[in-house]
C-alpha positions, 0 to 999 in steps of 0.5 A: 850327426853334425848340422850341415854347413851352409857350404854343404847345403849350397853344394847339395842344392846346386847338385839338385838343381843340376840334376833337375835341369838334366831331367828336365832337358831329357823330358823335353827331348822326349816330349819333342820326340813324342810330338813328332811321332804324333804329327807323323801318326796324324799324317799317316791317319790322313793318308789312310782315311784318303785311301779308305775313301778311294777304296769305298768309291771303287767298291761302290763302283764295283757293286754298281757294275755287278748289279747292272750285269745281274740285271742284264743277265736276268733280262736275258733269262726273262727274254729266253723264258718268254721265247720258250713259253711262246714256242711252247704255246705255238707248238700246242696251238698249231698241232706241232708246227711253229 
């Protein structure tokens, strides 16, 4: 195989440089696209975190209201039970009269 001439080597090097530049440009474009995707993802994550904070706040409020409602119901039950005990005592000590 004959040795490549200077012109052939130069042409091959020029083709390699052109191909390298094409690949570099494509890679740069992909990296820019990926950077944009990451920025959008970061924005969405921030929005999601805010939504989660709001949801936690709403759930805490709901749990507090449920607790208050249960407490009220237990107080009513306790009151009614006390009235029943008092009435039973009065019936027992007053020969059936309240």
